[in-house]
N, C-alpha and C positions, 0 to 999 in steps of 0.2 A: 341188246347187252347179252343177253342170258345167248343167245345162240354164239357170241363173239366168245364168251364166257369158257362154253361148252366146247367153242372150237379149239383153244388156245392148248386145253386139255385133251384132245384127241387122238388119236391117231391115223383112225379110218372115219371118213363119216359118208353119209349117204345121203344126197339130193335126191328125194322125194317130190314127183311133178305127177301134178294131175290130170290125166290125160285126158280128161273130159272135160276141164277147162282151157286144156291147151297152156305151152310154154307162155308164162308171166315176167314182167319186168322184176317182180320180187325175186323169182326165180335166179332170175338173172343174177339179182347183187347178194341170196346169199351163195351162189354157185363162184366170186369174185370172192368173199370172205375167207368160202374153202381154201381156196387156190393160194390168198395172199396169204393162211393160217399155215400153207404148207401140210397139211391133212389130203392122204390119200384120198382118193371118192371116188364112188361108185354112184351111176346115175337108173333111179327106181319109175318105173312108170306105173304108176297106180289106174285103177279103173280101167286097163288096159282093151278087156271085153266090154266096156259098154261104149264104146269107140266106134265106130260103124268103117268097115274097111275102107269103102271111098276117102273119108277121114283121116283116116292109120297114116299116109303118106305125109300129106298135109304137116299135122301136129311133128313128125320126126325131121321134115325140113325143120320148120319151124325152130326146136329144140337146135337141131344140131346148128343152125346156123348162130343163135344167142346163147351157144355153151361151144362155138367153136374153140374156143382156147380150154376146155376141157374134153378135147376130139379124143384124146387118149385112152378116156374113163371107161373102162363098159357098161353097157344101158342093161338093165334088168325089168322085162316086162310081168308086169301081177294083176291078174285080174282079180279084181274088185271081188267079186260075187265069190267065187271060190274059195279062194286066198291058195290057190295051187301055185309052184315055185316060189313062196313063201321059203320054204326049205332050202332053196339055194344061196338065202343071203349070206347066212353064218359063212359056209366054206368061200363065198367073193368077200368075206368081208377080210377073212384067214388068207385068203391069195392076198390079198393088197396091202395086206399088214408086212406081208413075207416080202412083197415087190419092195415098200417102204424101207426093208432092212435093209436089203441087200445091199452087195459090199465090190468093184469090181477092181480088178489087177490094176497097178499104175501103165503096165504093158498093152492088157489088153484097149486102156482108154490110149492109148499113143497111137495104136495102131487107126484105131475107130476115129481120131480126131486126123490123122493123113491123108485116110480116107475120105473124111466128108469134107478138108479143103483140098484137096485133088479134086474134090466133084464141082464146088463152086466155090472159088476165089473168092476172099472180102477183097473190098472197094479198097483203094489206093488211103494212105493216110496224109492229111498237110499239114506240110507245116510251112506257114509262111507263103512263098510262092511256089517251093518245089512240093511235091509228091514223093511218099517211100511205100513200097508195098508192107504190107502187116503180114510180120511172121512167125508161127506158130510153135513153139518150143517145146511145152508139153502138157498135160492133165491130170490131173488127181484126184482123189475123192477124198472130201473133209469131213465129211460126214451123214450120217442116214438120217431117216425119220423125220424132214423126207430127205432123202440121197441128193449131196450136196458135190459140185465141183467144182475145183476153179482153174482156170487156163491161164499158161501165161503165155504172155508176144509180148512183142513192140508196138506200141502205141495203142493200148488199150482202151483207151479216153475215145481214140476211132471207130470204133467197134459198132456200126449202126444196131440199132434195136430188129431189126429186120433180120441182120446176119447174128445175130444170138440166136433169135428165136430159129433162123435154120440148125442151129445147133443144138439146140435142145430140143428140137423135134427130131432130128437122126440120130441124138443119142436117144428116145424115148424108143426109136425103132428099131435102134439093134439091140 
């Protein structure tokens, strides 16, 4: 409950993963809470120096798989013994905060939307026995922290979750 309350007040959150223990189910639960609350998120891998070089790849793969919904989040490795790179946390927090406040112009969003839809058309919408193409009209940003966008189209209920994720990932890339 304290984590949830803290996340509701937070603008930026860091998920601290113990690299020695590896990525756990509890880490995944906290990460999903961070994502649900709309915080900008960075991932910190603590005690990275204590993990053998052979095991590092395994830890990274397990974390990447468990946090695939946070694939856009930066990862910072922190040695536990020396404390080097700890000085990079605050600049990273400021960078994440700034990214969460960014505004995208409506014309820029519309150009992005046209390119994204041209690259991968949405599936057809069904209405009874007939099928109709889904057409996107325009997109606009309606909020910051986290950035929120609205896309206007025909048959919005026919947009599949996978296509929504595709658009979200493309927007993050852009």
